[in-house]
mmCIF file of the N, C-alpha and C atoms, coordinates in Angstrom:
data_MODEL
# 
_entry.id   MODEL 
# 
loop_
_atom_site.group_PDB 
_atom_site.id 
_atom_site.type_symbol 
_atom_site.label_atom_id 
_atom_site.label_alt_id 
_atom_site.label_comp_id 
_atom_site.label_asym_id 
_atom_site.label_entity_id 
_atom_site.label_seq_id 
_atom_site.pdbx_PDB_ins_code 
_atom_site.Cartn_x 
_atom_site.Cartn_y 
_atom_site.Cartn_z 
_atom_site.occupancy 
_atom_site.B_iso_or_equiv 
_atom_site.pdbx_formal_charge 
_atom_site.auth_seq_id 
_atom_site.auth_comp_id 
_atom_site.auth_asym_id 
_atom_site.auth_atom_id 
_atom_site.pdbx_PDB_model_num 
ATOM 1   N N  . MET A 1 1  ? 47.597  16.493 47.298 1.00 0.00 ? 1  MET A N  1 
ATOM 2   C CA . MET A 1 1  ? 46.253  17.301 47.406 1.00 0.00 ? 1  MET A CA 1 
ATOM 3   C C  . MET A 1 1  ? 45.187  17.625 46.904 1.00 0.00 ? 1  MET A C  1 
ATOM 4   N N  . LYS A 1 2  ? 45.417  16.979 45.261 1.00 0.00 ? 2  LYS A N  1 
ATOM 5   C CA . LYS A 1 2  ? 43.297  17.127 44.646 1.00 0.00 ? 2  LYS A CA 1 
ATOM 6   C C  . LYS A 1 2  ? 43.050  16.391 45.033 1.00 0.00 ? 2  LYS A C  1 
ATOM 7   N N  . ARG A 1 3  ? 43.468  15.431 45.034 1.00 0.00 ? 3  ARG A N  1 
ATOM 8   C CA . ARG A 1 3  ? 42.532  14.418 46.636 1.00 0.00 ? 3  ARG A CA 1 
ATOM 9   C C  . ARG A 1 3  ? 41.939  14.746 47.954 1.00 0.00 ? 3  ARG A C  1 
ATOM 10  N N  . GLN A 1 4  ? 42.746  15.620 48.741 1.00 0.00 ? 4  GLN A N  1 
ATOM 11  C CA . GLN A 1 4  ? 42.527  16.361 49.527 1.00 0.00 ? 4  GLN A CA 1 
ATOM 12  C C  . GLN A 1 4  ? 41.290  18.066 49.011 1.00 0.00 ? 4  GLN A C  1 
ATOM 13  N N  . LEU A 1 5  ? 40.999  18.066 48.426 1.00 0.00 ? 5  LEU A N  1 
ATOM 14  C CA . LEU A 1 5  ? 40.284  18.944 48.216 1.00 0.00 ? 5  LEU A CA 1 
ATOM 15  C C  . LEU A 1 5  ? 39.177  18.330 47.306 1.00 0.00 ? 5  LEU A C  1 
ATOM 16  N N  . GLN A 1 6  ? 38.951  17.224 46.309 1.00 0.00 ? 6  GLN A N  1 
ATOM 17  C CA . GLN A 1 6  ? 37.841  16.114 45.794 1.00 0.00 ? 6  GLN A CA 1 
ATOM 18  C C  . GLN A 1 6  ? 37.046  16.101 47.313 1.00 0.00 ? 6  GLN A C  1 
ATOM 19  N N  . SER A 1 7  ? 37.502  15.112 48.560 1.00 0.00 ? 7  SER A N  1 
ATOM 20  C CA . SER A 1 7  ? 37.217  14.946 48.962 1.00 0.00 ? 7  SER A CA 1 
ATOM 21  C C  . SER A 1 7  ? 36.270  16.602 50.020 1.00 0.00 ? 7  SER A C  1 
ATOM 22  N N  . PHE A 1 8  ? 37.642  17.241 50.536 1.00 0.00 ? 8  PHE A N  1 
ATOM 23  C CA . PHE A 1 8  ? 36.729  18.748 50.982 1.00 0.00 ? 8  PHE A CA 1 
ATOM 24  C C  . PHE A 1 8  ? 35.057  19.257 50.695 1.00 0.00 ? 8  PHE A C  1 
ATOM 25  N N  . LEU A 1 9  ? 35.809  19.305 48.888 1.00 0.00 ? 9  LEU A N  1 
ATOM 26  C CA . LEU A 1 9  ? 33.840  19.914 47.784 1.00 0.00 ? 9  LEU A CA 1 
ATOM 27  C C  . LEU A 1 9  ? 33.019  18.391 47.799 1.00 0.00 ? 9  LEU A C  1 
ATOM 28  N N  . LEU A 1 10 ? 33.063  16.952 48.979 1.00 0.00 ? 10 LEU A N  1 
ATOM 29  C CA . LEU A 1 10 ? 32.631  16.335 48.891 1.00 0.00 ? 10 LEU A CA 1 
ATOM 30  C C  . LEU A 1 10 ? 31.939  16.419 50.234 1.00 0.00 ? 10 LEU A C  1 
ATOM 31  N N  . THR A 1 11 ? 32.714  16.360 51.088 1.00 0.00 ? 11 THR A N  1 
ATOM 32  C CA . THR A 1 11 ? 32.350  16.761 52.733 1.00 0.00 ? 11 THR A CA 1 
ATOM 33  C C  . THR A 1 11 ? 31.080  17.899 52.053 1.00 0.00 ? 11 THR A C  1 
ATOM 34  N N  . CYS A 1 12 ? 32.032  19.115 51.625 1.00 0.00 ? 12 CYS A N  1 
ATOM 35  C CA . CYS A 1 12 ? 30.578  19.883 51.803 1.00 0.00 ? 12 CYS A CA 1 
ATOM 36  C C  . CYS A 1 12 ? 30.009  19.542 51.834 1.00 0.00 ? 12 CYS A C  1 
ATOM 37  N N  . SER A 1 13 ? 29.563  20.044 50.129 1.00 0.00 ? 13 SER A N  1 
ATOM 38  C CA . SER A 1 13 ? 28.286  19.361 49.053 1.00 0.00 ? 13 SER A CA 1 
ATOM 39  C C  . SER A 1 13 ? 27.421  18.263 50.333 1.00 0.00 ? 13 SER A C  1 
ATOM 40  N N  . LEU A 1 14 ? 27.958  17.061 51.140 1.00 0.00 ? 14 LEU A N  1 
ATOM 41  C CA . LEU A 1 14 ? 27.174  16.373 51.070 1.00 0.00 ? 14 LEU A CA 1 
ATOM 42  C C  . LEU A 1 14 ? 26.399  17.473 52.571 1.00 0.00 ? 14 LEU A C  1 
ATOM 43  N N  . VAL A 1 15 ? 27.246  18.002 53.044 1.00 0.00 ? 15 VAL A N  1 
ATOM 44  C CA . VAL A 1 15 ? 26.822  18.808 54.982 1.00 0.00 ? 15 VAL A CA 1 
ATOM 45  C C  . VAL A 1 15 ? 25.569  19.447 53.891 1.00 0.00 ? 15 VAL A C  1 
ATOM 46  N N  . MET A 1 16 ? 25.887  20.584 52.634 1.00 0.00 ? 16 MET A N  1 
ATOM 47  C CA . MET A 1 16 ? 24.686  21.392 52.348 1.00 0.00 ? 16 MET A CA 1 
ATOM 48  C C  . MET A 1 16 ? 23.682  21.178 51.883 1.00 0.00 ? 16 MET A C  1 
ATOM 49  N N  . MET A 1 17 ? 23.944  19.413 51.174 1.00 0.00 ? 17 MET A N  1 
ATOM 50  C CA . MET A 1 17 ? 22.658  18.471 50.887 1.00 0.00 ? 17 MET A CA 1 
ATOM 51  C C  . MET A 1 17 ? 21.666  18.137 51.959 1.00 0.00 ? 17 MET A C  1 
ATOM 52  N N  . SER A 1 18 ? 23.025  17.708 52.999 1.00 0.00 ? 18 SER A N  1 
ATOM 53  C CA . SER A 1 18 ? 21.704  17.268 54.779 1.00 0.00 ? 18 SER A CA 1 
ATOM 54  C C  . SER A 1 18 ? 21.280  18.352 54.689 1.00 0.00 ? 18 SER A C  1 
ATOM 55  N N  . ALA A 1 19 ? 21.786  19.452 54.800 1.00 0.00 ? 19 ALA A N  1 
ATOM 56  C CA . ALA A 1 19 ? 21.317  20.724 56.238 1.00 0.00 ? 19 ALA A CA 1 
ATOM 57  C C  . ALA A 1 19 ? 19.334  21.027 55.040 1.00 0.00 ? 19 ALA A C  1 
ATOM 58  N N  . ILE A 1 20 ? 19.759  21.454 53.810 1.00 0.00 ? 20 ILE A N  1 
ATOM 59  C CA . ILE A 1 20 ? 18.946  21.380 52.716 1.00 0.00 ? 20 ILE A CA 1 
ATOM 60  C C  . ILE A 1 20 ? 17.614  20.281 52.587 1.00 0.00 ? 20 ILE A C  1 
ATOM 61  N N  . ALA A 1 21 ? 17.918  19.391 52.728 1.00 0.00 ? 21 ALA A N  1 
ATOM 62  C CA . ALA A 1 21 ? 17.144  18.137 52.953 1.00 0.00 ? 21 ALA A CA 1 
ATOM 63  C C  . ALA A 1 21 ? 16.196  18.689 54.726 1.00 0.00 ? 21 ALA A C  1 
ATOM 64  N N  . SER A 1 22 ? 17.196  18.449 55.300 1.00 0.00 ? 22 SER A N  1 
ATOM 65  C CA . SER A 1 22 ? 16.169  18.154 56.680 1.00 0.00 ? 22 SER A CA 1 
ATOM 66  C C  . SER A 1 22 ? 15.594  20.208 56.900 1.00 0.00 ? 22 SER A C  1 
ATOM 67  N N  . ALA A 1 23 ? 15.554  20.990 56.425 1.00 0.00 ? 23 ALA A N  1 
ATOM 68  C CA . ALA A 1 23 ? 15.328  21.990 56.432 1.00 0.00 ? 23 ALA A CA 1 
ATOM 69  C C  . ALA A 1 23 ? 13.925  22.088 55.890 1.00 0.00 ? 23 ALA A C  1 
ATOM 70  N N  . ALA A 1 24 ? 14.038  21.351 54.466 1.00 0.00 ? 24 ALA A N  1 
ATOM 71  C CA . ALA A 1 24 ? 12.700  21.298 53.666 1.00 0.00 ? 24 ALA A CA 1 
ATOM 72  C C  . ALA A 1 24 ? 11.094  21.334 54.512 1.00 0.00 ? 24 ALA A C  1 
ATOM 73  N N  . GLU A 1 25 ? 10.763  21.480 54.774 1.00 0.00 ? 25 GLU A N  1 
ATOM 74  C CA . GLU A 1 25 ? 8.815   21.063 54.620 1.00 0.00 ? 25 GLU A CA 1 
ATOM 75  C C  . GLU A 1 25 ? 8.772   19.625 54.795 1.00 0.00 ? 25 GLU A C  1 
ATOM 76  N N  . PRO A 1 26 ? 7.934   18.800 55.838 1.00 0.00 ? 26 PRO A N  1 
ATOM 77  C CA . PRO A 1 26 ? 7.872   16.945 55.137 1.00 0.00 ? 26 PRO A CA 1 
ATOM 78  C C  . PRO A 1 26 ? 6.812   17.122 54.783 1.00 0.00 ? 26 PRO A C  1 
ATOM 79  N N  . LEU A 1 27 ? 6.680   16.058 53.098 1.00 0.00 ? 27 LEU A N  1 
ATOM 80  C CA . LEU A 1 27 ? 5.595   16.178 52.262 1.00 0.00 ? 27 LEU A CA 1 
ATOM 81  C C  . LEU A 1 27 ? 4.746   15.132 53.233 1.00 0.00 ? 27 LEU A C  1 
ATOM 82  N N  . PRO A 1 28 ? 3.282   15.261 52.810 1.00 0.00 ? 28 PRO A N  1 
ATOM 83  C CA . PRO A 1 28 ? 2.484   13.836 53.836 1.00 0.00 ? 28 PRO A CA 1 
ATOM 84  C C  . PRO A 1 28 ? 2.236   12.837 52.483 1.00 0.00 ? 28 PRO A C  1 
ATOM 85  N N  . ILE A 1 29 ? 2.538   11.781 52.639 1.00 0.00 ? 29 ILE A N  1 
ATOM 86  C CA . ILE A 1 29 ? 2.414   10.398 52.727 1.00 0.00 ? 29 ILE A CA 1 
ATOM 87  C C  . ILE A 1 29 ? 1.169   10.253 51.866 1.00 0.00 ? 29 ILE A C  1 
ATOM 88  N N  . SER A 1 30 ? 1.721   9.694  50.526 1.00 0.00 ? 30 SER A N  1 
ATOM 89  C CA . SER A 1 30 ? 0.579   9.711  50.292 1.00 0.00 ? 30 SER A CA 1 
ATOM 90  C C  . SER A 1 30 ? 0.229   8.250  48.464 1.00 0.00 ? 30 SER A C  1 
ATOM 91  N N  . ASP A 1 31 ? -1.128  7.415  48.498 1.00 0.00 ? 31 ASP A N  1 
ATOM 92  C CA . ASP A 1 31 ? -0.649  6.399  47.332 1.00 0.00 ? 31 ASP A CA 1 
ATOM 93  C C  . ASP A 1 31 ? -1.988  6.901  46.459 1.00 0.00 ? 31 ASP A C  1 
ATOM 94  N N  . ALA A 1 32 ? -1.572  7.611  45.373 1.00 0.00 ? 32 ALA A N  1 
ATOM 95  C CA . ALA A 1 32 ? -2.517  7.255  44.208 1.00 0.00 ? 32 ALA A CA 1 
ATOM 96  C C  . ALA A 1 32 ? -2.240  6.950  43.218 1.00 0.00 ? 32 ALA A C  1 
ATOM 97  N N  . HIS A 1 33 ? -3.457  6.120  43.084 1.00 0.00 ? 33 HIS A N  1 
ATOM 98  C CA . HIS A 1 33 ? -2.692  5.530  41.959 1.00 0.00 ? 33 HIS A CA 1 
ATOM 99  C C  . HIS A 1 33 ? -4.515  3.975  41.478 1.00 0.00 ? 33 HIS A C  1 
ATOM 100 N N  . MET A 1 34 ? -4.334  4.354  40.545 1.00 0.00 ? 34 MET A N  1 
ATOM 101 C CA . MET A 1 34 ? -5.637  3.270  40.148 1.00 0.00 ? 34 MET A CA 1 
ATOM 102 C C  . MET A 1 34 ? -5.499  2.582  39.232 1.00 0.00 ? 34 MET A C  1 
ATOM 103 N N  . HIS A 1 35 ? -5.712  1.170  38.916 1.00 0.00 ? 35 HIS A N  1 
ATOM 104 C CA . HIS A 1 35 ? -5.616  -0.456 38.146 1.00 0.00 ? 35 HIS A CA 1 
ATOM 105 C C  . HIS A 1 35 ? -6.954  -0.504 37.596 1.00 0.00 ? 35 HIS A C  1 
ATOM 106 N N  . TYR A 1 36 ? -6.539  -0.044 36.027 1.00 0.00 ? 36 TYR A N  1 
ATOM 107 C CA . TYR A 1 36 ? -7.606  -0.248 34.945 1.00 0.00 ? 36 TYR A CA 1 
ATOM 108 C C  . TYR A 1 36 ? -6.509  -1.346 34.025 1.00 0.00 ? 36 TYR A C  1 
ATOM 109 N N  . ASN A 1 37 ? -7.560  -1.896 33.229 1.00 0.00 ? 37 ASN A N  1 
ATOM 110 C CA . ASN A 1 37 ? -7.173  -2.915 32.050 1.00 0.00 ? 37 ASN A CA 1 
ATOM 111 C C  . ASN A 1 37 ? -7.749  -2.182 31.072 1.00 0.00 ? 37 ASN A C  1 
ATOM 112 N N  . ILE A 1 38 ? -6.503  -2.296 30.006 1.00 0.00 ? 38 ILE A N  1 
ATOM 113 C CA . ILE A 1 38 ? -7.392  -1.994 28.437 1.00 0.00 ? 38 ILE A CA 1 
ATOM 114 C C  . ILE A 1 38 ? -9.325  -2.154 28.341 1.00 0.00 ? 38 ILE A C  1 
ATOM 115 N N  . GLU A 1 39 ? -10.131 -3.211 28.915 1.00 0.00 ? 39 GLU A N  1 
ATOM 116 C CA . GLU A 1 39 ? -11.531 -2.661 28.295 1.00 0.00 ? 39 GLU A CA 1 
ATOM 117 C C  . GLU A 1 39 ? -11.877 -1.146 29.045 1.00 0.00 ? 39 GLU A C  1 
ATOM 118 N N  . THR A 1 40 ? -11.748 -0.564 30.136 1.00 0.00 ? 40 THR A N  1 
ATOM 119 C CA . THR A 1 40 ? -12.179 0.054  30.496 1.00 0.00 ? 40 THR A CA 1 
ATOM 120 C C  . THR A 1 40 ? -11.292 2.025  30.121 1.00 0.00 ? 40 THR A C  1 
ATOM 121 N N  . ARG A 1 41 ? -10.090 1.762  29.448 1.00 0.00 ? 41 ARG A N  1 
ATOM 122 C CA . ARG A 1 41 ? -9.663  2.203  29.481 1.00 0.00 ? 41 ARG A CA 1 
ATOM 123 C C  . ARG A 1 41 ? -10.501 3.219  28.756 1.00 0.00 ? 41 ARG A C  1 
ATOM 124 N N  . SER A 1 42 ? -11.703 2.737  27.821 1.00 0.00 ? 42 SER A N  1 
ATOM 125 C CA . SER A 1 42 ? -12.560 3.433  26.779 1.00 0.00 ? 42 SER A CA 1 
ATOM 126 C C  . SER A 1 42 ? -13.393 4.815  27.805 1.00 0.00 ? 42 SER A C  1 
ATOM 127 N N  . THR A 1 43 ? -13.759 3.982  28.519 1.00 0.00 ? 43 THR A N  1 
ATOM 128 C CA . THR A 1 43 ? -15.037 4.201  29.911 1.00 0.00 ? 43 THR A CA 1 
ATOM 129 C C  . THR A 1 43 ? -14.172 5.057  30.882 1.00 0.00 ? 43 THR A C  1 
ATOM 130 N N  . TRP A 1 44 ? -12.519 5.180  31.386 1.00 0.00 ? 44 TRP A N  1 
ATOM 131 C CA . TRP A 1 44 ? -12.013 6.208  31.905 1.00 0.00 ? 44 TRP A CA 1 
ATOM 132 C C  . TRP A 1 44 ? -10.965 7.114  31.794 1.00 0.00 ? 44 TRP A C  1 
ATOM 133 N N  . SER A 1 45 ? -11.544 7.715  30.889 1.00 0.00 ? 45 SER A N  1 
ATOM 134 C CA . SER A 1 45 ? -10.011 8.545  30.189 1.00 0.00 ? 45 SER A CA 1 
ATOM 135 C C  . SER A 1 45 ? -9.448  9.089  31.866 1.00 0.00 ? 45 SER A C  1 
ATOM 136 N N  . PRO A 1 46 ? -8.430  9.807  31.536 1.00 0.00 ? 46 PRO A N  1 
ATOM 137 C CA . PRO A 1 46 ? -6.742  9.684  32.009 1.00 0.00 ? 46 PRO A CA 1 
ATOM 138 C C  . PRO A 1 46 ? -7.894  11.157 32.757 1.00 0.00 ? 46 PRO A C  1 
ATOM 139 N N  . GLN A 1 47 ? -8.377  12.347 31.340 1.00 0.00 ? 47 GLN A N  1 
ATOM 140 C CA . GLN A 1 47 ? -9.251  13.181 32.379 1.00 0.00 ? 47 GLN A CA 1 
ATOM 141 C C  . GLN A 1 47 ? -10.462 12.742 34.068 1.00 0.00 ? 47 GLN A C  1 
ATOM 142 N N  . ARG A 1 48 ? -10.817 11.759 33.463 1.00 0.00 ? 48 ARG A N  1 
ATOM 143 C CA . ARG A 1 48 ? -11.510 11.631 34.514 1.00 0.00 ? 48 ARG A CA 1 
ATOM 144 C C  . ARG A 1 48 ? -11.154 10.950 35.832 1.00 0.00 ? 48 ARG A C  1 
ATOM 145 N N  . VAL A 1 49 ? -10.117 9.977  35.559 1.00 0.00 ? 49 VAL A N  1 
ATOM 146 C CA . VAL A 1 49 ? -9.232  9.611  36.775 1.00 0.00 ? 49 VAL A CA 1 
ATOM 147 C C  . VAL A 1 49 ? -9.144  10.711 37.515 1.00 0.00 ? 49 VAL A C  1 
ATOM 148 N N  . ILE A 1 50 ? -8.172  11.431 37.030 1.00 0.00 ? 50 ILE A N  1 
ATOM 149 C CA . ILE A 1 50 ? -6.902  12.828 37.210 1.00 0.00 ? 50 ILE A CA 1 
ATOM 150 C C  . ILE A 1 50 ? -8.901  13.521 39.077 1.00 0.00 ? 50 ILE A C  1 
ATOM 151 N N  . ALA A 1 51 ? -9.769  13.818 37.754 1.00 0.00 ? 51 ALA A N  1 
ATOM 152 C CA . ALA A 1 51 ? -10.827 14.227 38.146 1.00 0.00 ? 51 ALA A CA 1 
ATOM 153 C C  . ALA A 1 51 ? -11.654 13.338 39.535 1.00 0.00 ? 51 ALA A C  1 
ATOM 154 N N  . LEU A 1 52 ? -11.727 12.417 39.915 1.00 0.00 ? 52 LEU A N  1 
ATOM 155 C CA . LEU A 1 52 ? -11.986 11.244 40.227 1.00 0.00 ? 52 LEU A CA 1 
ATOM 156 C C  . LEU A 1 52 ? -11.091 11.433 42.064 1.00 0.00 ? 52 LEU A C  1 
ATOM 157 N N  . TRP A 1 53 ? -9.558  11.504 41.211 1.00 0.00 ? 53 TRP A N  1 
ATOM 158 C CA . TRP A 1 53 ? -8.651  12.267 42.418 1.00 0.00 ? 53 TRP A CA 1 
ATOM 159 C C  . TRP A 1 53 ? -8.632  13.253 43.251 1.00 0.00 ? 53 TRP A C  1 
ATOM 160 N N  . ARG A 1 54 ? -9.797  13.757 42.752 1.00 0.00 ? 54 ARG A N  1 
ATOM 161 C CA . ARG A 1 54 ? -9.438  15.673 43.385 1.00 0.00 ? 54 ARG A CA 1 
ATOM 162 C C  . ARG A 1 54 ? -10.769 15.392 44.586 1.00 0.00 ? 54 ARG A C  1 
# 
């Protein structure tokens, strides 16, 4: 009986998560990253890099 209840609750949870995921608005795909080495960290601050992405 306990095993059946666990299976039922798991199934309900999966169905609800699936419904929520399919109802969510799709997000755009983006690839926002920048490569730099130790020498350029002083020249390109994190704030400046973020400003370049905007």
